[in-house]
C-alpha positions, 0 to 999 in steps of 0.5 A, a space after each residue: 500499499 502506498 503512503 500517498 494513496 487516497 482512502 478509496 485506493 486503499 480500500 480497493 488495494 485491500 479488496 484486491 489483496 483478500 477478496 478475489 474469490 467468487 462467492 457464486 462458484 468459489 473461483 479464486 481469480 488472482 489475474 483481476 481486481 476490483 474496479 472502482 467508479 464514482 458518481 456524485 456521493 457514491 463510491 462503487 467497487 466491483 469484481 466480476 468473476 472470469 469463470 461464471 461472470 458473477 458480479 460482486 458489488 460493494 458501494 459507499 455512500 458518502 
């Protein structure tokens, strides 16, 4: 984790390092990561399983 990262980047890095297993099929994807999008007062983190294409979403409201 970079000391110059924003809190949102730090949270994405946490997800990337610990939550890359699909809850639907159990596939552990070490080659992809969480995507981050923002819209006004929301920050959305999404992980798409490369095996079954299930989408895991976490959303923060500011």
